[in-house]
C-alpha positions in Angstrom: -29.4 -42.6 11.8 -26.2 -44.4 13.4 -24.0 -43.0 9.6 -24.8 -39.5 10.9 -23.4 -39.9 13.8 -20.3 -41.3 12.9 -19.8 -38.3 10.6 -20.8 -39.7 7.3 -23.4 -37.8 6.1 -27.0 -39.5 4.8 -25.2 -40.1 1.2 -22.4 -42.2 2.7 -18.7 -40.3 2.3 -17.1 -37.8 4.5 -17.6 -34.0 4.4 -14.4 -32.8 2.5 -12.6 -30.0 4.4 -12.7 -26.4 3.6 -11.1 -25.6 -0.5 -7.8 -23.8 0.5 -7.8 -22.4 -2.8 -11.1 -20.3 -1.5 -8.9 -18.9 2.0 -6.0 -18.4 -0.9 -8.3 -16.1 -2.9 -9.6 -14.6 -0.2 -6.3 -13.1 1.3 -5.3 -12.3 -2.0 -8.3 -9.7 -2.8 -7.7 -8.4 0.8 -4.2 -7.4 0.2 -5.1 -6.2 -3.3 -7.7 -3.6 -2.0 -5.5 -2.6 0.9 -2.5 -2.1 -1.9 -5.3 -0.6 -4.4 -6.6 2.0 -1.6 -2.9 2.8 -0.7 -1.8 3.5 -4.4 -4.8 5.9 -5.3 -4.0 7.7 -2.1 -0.3 8.0 -3.2 -1.9 9.5 -6.7 -4.0 11.3 -5.0 -0.8 13.4 -3.8 1.0 13.5 -6.7 -1.7 14.8 -8.7 -1.6 18.0 -5.8 1.8 18.3 -6.5 1.4 18.5 -10.5 -1.7 20.8 -10.5 0.5 23.0 -8.0 3.5 23.0 -10.0 1.6 23.8 -13.1 -0.7 26.5 -11.1 2.6 28.1 -10.3 4.5 27.8 -13.5 1.4 29.2 -15.4 0.7 31.8 -13.0 4.2 32.5 -11.8 3.0 32.9 -8.3 3.6 30.7 -5.1 0.5 28.3 -4.0 0.5 27.2 0.0 1.0 23.8 0.8 -3.2 22.8 1.4 
């Protein structure tokens, strides 16, 4: 029981520090999700501009900005 009090486990080895690769991977995933949402918002804006341009070109009528 004295082993458990000194920080070793019952198997007799010190628990290792958490793997830093997991932290780096989580940060990378958070950044990708953040930038993906920004990219999709920008893409939606470009699609709206293109749709408006094509509608104006086809009909000759200017569309109001929405």
